[in-house]
N, C-alpha and C positions, 0 to 999 in steps of 0.2 A: 722169530725172537720178539718178545713183547717190548723190550726196551733196548735200543741200540746205543752203545757208548759213544759212537761218533756223532749221533744226532743231538742237536740243541733243542731244548724244549721251549715252547712259547711261554711267555710270562702269564701268570694267572690273571683272569679277568676280575680285578678287585674293584671295590667301590669305596674309596677313601672318603673322609668327610668332605663336605662341599668346599671348605676353606683351605684344603690341603694345597691346592695349586693356584690359589688366588691371593694376590697381595692385599693386605688389609688397608682400608682407607683410614689411616690414622695420622695424627700430627707427628712431626719428627721425633719429639721427645717420647711420645707413647709408642712409636714404632721401635725405638731403641729399647724401651722397657719390654716390649713384646719379644724382641730378638733375644734379650737377656733371659727372659723367663723360658722361652722355647729351648734355647741352647742348654740352659740349666736343667730343664726337664729331661732332655735327651741324655745329658751327662750322668744323671742319676740312675739310668737304666742299667740292668745287668747284662753283660755279654752272654751269648749262648755258650753253654758248657760243652757242647759237642756240635760239630758241623758249623762252618763259618766262624769259628771262635776268634781267629785273628782278625777277620774282616769286621766283625761287630765290635771287638775291643778297640780296634784302631779308630773307627769312626766315632765311637763314644768318647774316646780320649781327645780327639780333635774338637768335638763339641764342647768339652770341658775348657779347652784353651779358648775357643770362641766366646764362651760365656765370660771368661776373664777379660777378653778384648772388649766385648760390648759393655761390660761393667765399667771399664776404664773410660770408654768413650762417653757412656751415659753420665759418669761422674764429672767428666770434663764439661759436658753439655750443661749440667745443672749448675756448676760453679760459674760458668761463663755467662749463663743467661742473666745473671744479676750484674754483670759488668757492662755499664753503659758504653764503654769504648769498643765493645765487641758485639756489634749489631748483628753479625751473621748468626749468632745463636738465638737471637730474638726472632729474626725473620725466617730461620730455618736453614737446612743443609743446602749446599749447592745442588742443582738438579742432578748432576752425575752421581753424587753421593747418595741422594735420596733414591735414585733408580737402583743403585747397587744394594742398598739396604732392603728395598722391596724384593729384589731377586734372591737375596740371601734368606729372607723369610720363607720364600717359596721352596728353596732347596732344603732348608731345615725341616719344613713340614714333610717334604718327600722322604727325607732321612728317617724321620720319626715313623712315618707310615710303613717304610720298608722294614724297619726293625720290628714293629708290631706284627707285620706280615710274616716275618721269619719265625717269630715266637709262637704265633697261632697256627702256623702251617703244619701239615702232616710231615712228620720226620722223614718218612720214606720218600715222599714226593719232593721235599726240600733237597734230599740227597740226590735224587734223579735230576734236579734242576740246579745243581750246585754251581755250574759254570754261569748260568743265567743270573743267579743271585750275586755271584762274585763280580760279574760285569756291572750289575746295577750299583753295587757299592763303589766300584771303581769310577763309574761315570759321575756319580754324585760328588765324589771326592774331587774329581777334576773340575767340575762346575764350581765347587767352592774355591779351588785354586784360581780359576779365571776371574771370579768376582772379587776375590781379595787382592789379586794382582792389579786390577783396574780401579780399585777403590782409591779415590783422590786423597791420600793421606796428608799431603801438603796443604790442600785447600781446607781440610778439616783442622789443620794446625795441631796435629797430634804430637805429643812430646816424644822424646827419643826412645824412652822405654816402651811406649805403646807401639811405636813404629817398628822397633826390634821384634816385639811380640807378633806383630802383623807379618813381618818377613818370615819369622819362624813357622807360623801356621801355614803360610803360603807355600813354603818349601816342603813341609810335611805332606801337604795335599797334592804335591806335584809328582805323584808316583807315575812311572812309565807304563806299567801294565797291571792288569787285574791279578790278584793272588788267589790261587786255588790250593788248598792244603793237600799235599800228596796223600795223607791218611784218608781224607775224604774221597779222593779219587780212587784209592785202592778199595775202600769199602763199597763204593758205587760199582766198581768192576766185579767185586765178589757177588753182589746181588744180581747184577745183569747176567753173570755166568750161571748163577743158581736158577734164575728164571728161564734161561736157555735150556738148562738140563731138565727142568720141569716140563717144558714144551716138548722135549724129546722123551717124555715119560720116564725119566730117571728120578727116583725118590731122593730128595736132598739128604746129605749127611747131617745127622741130628746135632753132632758136636759143632760143626761149622755153622749150622743154623742158630744154635744157642749163642755162639760167639758174635755173630752179626747183630742179633737182637739185643745182646748185652751192650754192645757199643752204641746202639741207638737208644739205650735206656728203656727199651721195651721189655721189662723184666718180670711182668706178671700178666695175668689174664685181663685185669682191668685196664692196664696201659695199652694192651693190644686192642681191646674193644674201643677205647678212645681213639686210637690210631685209625681203626676201620671207619669210625664215624667221621673223622677229619677227612679221610680219603673220599668218603661218600659226599661230603660237602664240597670237596675239591672238584668233583665232577660238574657241579653246578657252575663253577667258575670258569670252565673251559668252553671254548668256542669251536674247536676242531675235533672231529671224531677220532683221530689218531690218539690224541692225548687222553680222551675219555676211555678209549680202549686200553691204553697203557695203565691207567688208574684201576680199571677193572681187574687187570692182571695182578696189580699190587695188592688189591683187596683180597683176592683169592690166596695170594702168597702169605699175607699177614694172618688170614683166617686159618690157613693150614698150620702155620707156625704156632699160633695161639693154642690150637688143639693138641699138637704134638708136644710142645714144650711145657705147657701149663695146664693141660687138661680142659675138660668142659667147664662152663661157668653158668651160674644161675643169673636170672635177670636182676638188675639193681632196682631198688625201689624208687629212686629219683634220678632219672637220666638228666644230665646237665644240659642236653641240647634239644632232645626230641620231645614232642608231644604227639599224641595220636588224635586223629579227627574225632574218635569216639569220646575223647575227654572234654570236648566242647560241643555246644549246640550249633549244628551246621545249618545255615540258612536253607530254607526249603528249596529255593531256586538253584542251589548248588548241588542238590542231591539228585541222583539218577532215578527216574520213575520206576525203573526195573529193579535195581538192587537197593535203592534207597541209601546208597553210600555216596560220599563226596565224589563228584566227578573229577577225574584227572585229565581226560581228553574228551570234552563235550563235542558231539557232532549232531548235525541236523539231518533228519530223514526227509523224504519227499512230502510228507504231510505237514512239515514245519515244526514237528516236535523235536526236542533235544534229549539225547541220551548219552551215557558214557560209551565210548567206542567199544570197549571190551564187552559190555553188557549187550549192546544191540548186535554186535557181531556174533556173539554166542546165540542170540535169538534167531538170527538168519541161518546160522549153521545148524540149528535145530529143525529147520524146514519151514519156518514161519515166513509168510509173505505179507503180513499185515503190520500196521503200526500198533505196538502193544498198548498204547494209551488210548487211542481213538477207535481202534478196531478196523480202520479203513484199510483197504487193499493198497499197498504201495505201488506207485507207478514204476518205480525202479528201486534198486537197493544201494545206490550210490550214497556215500556219506560226505557231507560238507562240514569241515571244521568250523566250530563256533568260536572263533578267535577272541571276540569281544568278551564272551562269558568266561573263557579260559583265563584271560588276563585278570578279570575281576576275582576269579577263584584264587589265582596265584597271589594277588595282592592281599586277599583275606587270609590266606595261609601264612604269608610272611608276617602279618600283624599278629596272628595267633601262635606264631613260632611252630607251625606244623609243616613237616616236609611235604613238598608238593610233587616235584618231578621224580620219576622212578629212576633207579640206577640200573635197570635191566637193559643194558646197552650192548651186551656181548652177542646178541643174536639178531640177525636181520629179519625182516618180515618174511623172507623166503625160507627162513630156518637155517641159513648157512652160518656156521660159526665164524665170527670175525676175530676171535682171540683164542687161539689154541692153548696158550699158557694158562689162561683163566680156567678153561675147561679141565685141563689136566690137574691143576691145583685143586679144583673142586672134587674130581674123582679121587685124588689122594686123601683129601680131607674126609670124604664120605667113607672110604674104605677104612681109614683109621678109626673113625667114630663107631662104625658098625661092628668092627672086630672087637673094640673095647666093650661095646654094649653086650655082645654075646658072652663075654667072659666076666662081666661085672657081677660082683657078689653083694654090693652095697646099693641100697635104694637111693641114697644121696648121690652116689657116683652115677648111677643110671639117670637120675634126674638132670644132672649137669650135662651128660652126654646127649640126652634127648632134647634138652634146651638148645644145644648147639645145632642139632638137626632141624629143630623148629626154625631157628634164625636162618639157617642155610636154605631151607625149603621156601622161605619167604623171598629170597634174594632174586632168583631168576629161573627161567624155564630149564636151563641146563642142570641147575642144582636139583630141581624137582625130578627130572628124568634120572639123574645119577642116583638119587636116594632110593627111588622106587625100583630101579634096576638092580640095586644092591640088596634087594630082598629085605627092606626095612619094615614093610607093612606087617609081616607076621610077628616081628619083635615088638612093634608098637602095640599090637592088639593085646599081647600078654600083659602090657603095663597099664592098659585102660582100667582093669578091674582091681588094681592094687589100692589099698586104703591109704593113699598118699596124695592129698589134694593137688599139690604143685606138680607132681609127676603126671597125674591124670590130665591136668590142664595142658602141660607141655606135649603129651602124647597125642591128645585129640586135636590140638592146634597144629601139630606137625602133619597129621592126616588131612586137616582142612587145607593147609598150604599146598600139600601135594596134589589135592583134588583140583587145583586151579588148572593144572595141565590136563588137556583133554584125554590123552592116552592113559593118565593115571586114574581117571574116573572108572574106566573098565577094570583096572587092577583092583581098585577099592571094592567095586561091586562083586567081583569074581573071586577075590582072595578069601579063603575060608575064614569066617569069623569076624572079618573087619567091619562089615555093615552092621552085623548084630552088636558088635562092640560099641560102635558109634551110637546106635539106637539106645543101648542100655545106659550110656552116659547121658543121653538126652533125657531119659526117663528118671534116672536116679543118680546122676552125677554128684560128686562131693561138693561142688561149688557152682554158683550161678555162671561163672565164667566158663567152666567146662561144659555146662548145659548149652550155653549160648553158642559156643564154638561147634558143638555137635549139631545144633540147629543150622548153623552156617554151612557145615559140611553137607547136610541134607539139601540145602538150597543149591549148593554147587553141583551136586549130583543130579538134581532135577533139570539141569541144563540139557541133558540128553533125554529126548522124548520117551524113549523106551524105559529109561530108569525112572522117569517121573511117574509113569503108570504103575510101575512095579512098587515104588515107594508109597504111592497113594493107596494101594491095596492093603498096606500094613497098618492095622489098627493101632499098633504101638507107636508108629511114627506120628499119625494124626493126633493121638491123645497126648503124646509127649510135647508136640508143638503147641497144642491148645493150652496145656497146663503151664508151659513156660510163658506163653503170651499173656496168660491171666495173672500169674503170680511172680514173675521174675522182675528184676530191676530193669530200667528203661533200655539199656544197651542189649540185654539178653532178650527182652521182649521184641526189639526190632529185628534181631536175628531170626526169631521164630516167625514173626510176621512176614518177613521177606520170603521165607520158605513156604509159608502158607499161601502167599500171593502167587508164587510160582506154581504150586500144586493146583491152585484154583483155575489156572489157565487151561487145564485139561477137563473136558466135560465129564468124563467118567470119574475123575477125582472129586468133583464138586459134590456128588452124592455122598461120598464118604465124609467129606468135610461137614456137610449139613447134618449127617447123622452124628458126627462128633461134636456138634454144638458150635459151629463156627459163627453163626449169626448171633447167638447169645454171647459168645466171647467178644465179638465186635461191639456189641452194646455195652459191655463192661468196660472196655478200654477206650471208647470213643472220646471221652472227655480229656484223657491224657495224651493219646496218640491219634489225633483226629485224622490226619492225612492218611496214615497207614491203614487205619480202621475203615475209612470210607472207600479207599482204593480196593481193599479186599471185598467189601460188600458189593461194590460195583461189578467186579468180575463174577462173584458168586451169583448175583441176581441175573447177570447177562447169560451165564453158562448153565444155570441150574433150573431154569424153567419155572413152572407154577409152584413147585414145592419150595423153591428158594424164595419166591415172591411172598408166599404165605408166611414163611418163617420170618421174613424181614418186615412184615406188616407193622409190628409194634414200634419199629424204628422211625416211622414217618415224622414224628415230632422232633426226634433228634436230628434227622436229616434236614428238616426245616430250619433248625437252629444253626446247623452247619452252613446252610445257604446264606444265612444272615451274618454270622460272625466268623466263619472259617477263613482260612487262607485261600488264595486264588486256586491253588491246586485242589484243596479240599472241596471248595464250592463247585468246581468243575466236575469232580467225581460224584458229589451229592446230586447235582442236577442230572447227570447221566443216569444215575441209579433210579431217581424218581421217575424219569421218562420211561425207563424199562418197566418199573413197577406199575405205573399207570396204564401202559399199553397192554401189559399182560394180566393185570389184576382186576380189570373190569370197573364198573361204575362205583362199587363200594370203595375201591382203592382211591379213585379220583375224588370221591366225596370226602373221604378222610383228609386228604391233602387240602381240599378246598375249605375245610372247616378251620384250618389254621389261620388265625387272625393275622392280617397284614401280609399274607403270602404273596399276593400279586405285586405289592410294592417291592418286596425283596427280589422277586423275579425281574421286575423292571430295572432295578439297580444292577443286577448281574448283566442284563442285556446292554446296559449302558457302559459298565466299567469292568466287566469280567474278561477273562481270556477269550480268544477266538472260539475255542470249542465250548467254553462255558456259555458264551452268548448264544451260540447255535442251540445248545441243549435247553437253555432258559426260554428261548423263543418257541421251541417245540412244546415245552411244558406249559407255557402260557396258552398256546393254541388248544392243547388238550383240555385245560381247565375251562376255557371259554366255550368250546364246543360242548363240553359236558353241561355247563350252566345253561346253554341254549337248547339242550336236548338234541344236538345235531350230530353228535359222534355216533355213527352207526354201530361201531364195534362195541362201544361202551353201552349204548342204549339197548342193543340186542341181547345183552347179557351173555355174550359169547364166552365169558370167563366165569360164569356163575357157579361152575362146578368147584371153584375154590372158595371154601368157607372162611371169610375174613373175620367173622365175629365182630362186625362193626358196631360202633356206638354212635348215637346222634350227639354226644357231648361235644361241644365246640372247644377246640384246643387253642389256647392263647400262648404265644411265645413269651417266656419269662423275660423280664427286663434285665 
């Protein structure tokens, strides 16, 4: 069972404001004013209309009475401060009173935080934690009672009316036990029972499901979507795996109910919480050298280079034993977490309001499912959506259903497996060619999300028409987004070496990627470039890329996407032999500019590319580089301040240049590579200012 009614749930790991639990360092008069303002602010809040209604109403009502009390004491303080016979109000409260007021301020801050927490919490999770929250309200109320009881009313010389008010509030705060509404308990039991039935593969009764969601005021697709987002945020607030697993079950439950009760939904134009990493400029050091995406779990390999764990793991699973960036043979394949970098990325994501941690928590690394309720809810959701999609007569309805599949396929590995096993791919292929831009985007993106799962790569490659459908979207999709996601799908499929070779042999794939890299918007270009970079890792594919104009394409985009362009050129030159070197010859000037003005990563790739070009290209190639004014000074700068690999490549480059200048480089002097016609010119190249 996903959630047991007997278990109490741990409180959420919240981060209230820094002053919530710290007494302010204020004068007595200002402290009273702060207490009055704080209690008045709480008293203006509205109680919850469902769940904890009595608890929230009661504590707000008590705060209203406290505001009256503080107003009376504050008025007494102000009137007496001008009375020379009452020196106590001039010098301040008695120490015991001042301490009580300090503690009252802290308790009121905690009450305010708890009320805000309840209002902003997921309704489903609030219900599951109903006893925990009820106890929290009760404990705060008792703390108020204790502080009001020990408040030295006589020393404060409060009048009879104020003392009676103090006694009244103290009595009201002295409840003996926490209150849990029987209706809330009953609703919680209904949900727990329904989750238990789902775990046993029993489809929930739709009328009962509708009744539960109506009571929780989750009455449309939008409110359910907000609830799912709140549950996803809730995962980040939890410290124990059991609670995280329970929330995953609730997410599956709400997602199923949303589809069954309210149908599929289309994406909203302005989500109130989430931003995608693609919407902002990601710092170069935060991007994985393999995927060029924001790293979520950076790890270090034996060469000292950092990659995203998923990308480098896929690299190893594809049979590689070298470092993708340096080409060095790895001494071992153990991965060391780069915790410092991960913390920096997490901080940056919080600042940019980008979700960082994944909610894919229902599967262990061993593949053992840890939450059967979530899995069964996913299966039911997929079955419902697929059956509806098969019988759908409306394009708009189909679009909403496919969008739900797209979101589900992004969620976790279980969802991807369930969707593929339910024979969704043949249905999605039929929708790729329809003249409906949004539907095409949703369909190709669903295929992209499905391709993340290794087993689904084979299904995509072998299911009749799927690959051709993706390629057609890449070539002539209705939107740049559709083309970009088709390119990302190609990249995902190239993770399997056999598929990489197969895709590289398809002229339509190479041309589609080239066209997108040349003419698409920045995000779509990056999708194409990542796929091209992966294809270039195969020697046989490099020939096709060169024939398709990859070097010319790199020259066109180098000014705008320097790192990506130079990374591709480095691999092409390294894998492509003399033909690639000859094709890259006109880019020497651009590479020299990258050496001078590029980012650390771009300079590193540029230096490595120039080393390969000089070694393979002969004297004419070295002469062309040597003709660039100030090139030695730039190389010296990299040797002093570049990355470790950049310094090594720069040192090699400097040796090549000096041996050429002295006529000592046997390989260059012998003209071993004279069969490559570089069409050199003696014109001296000057780097532009």
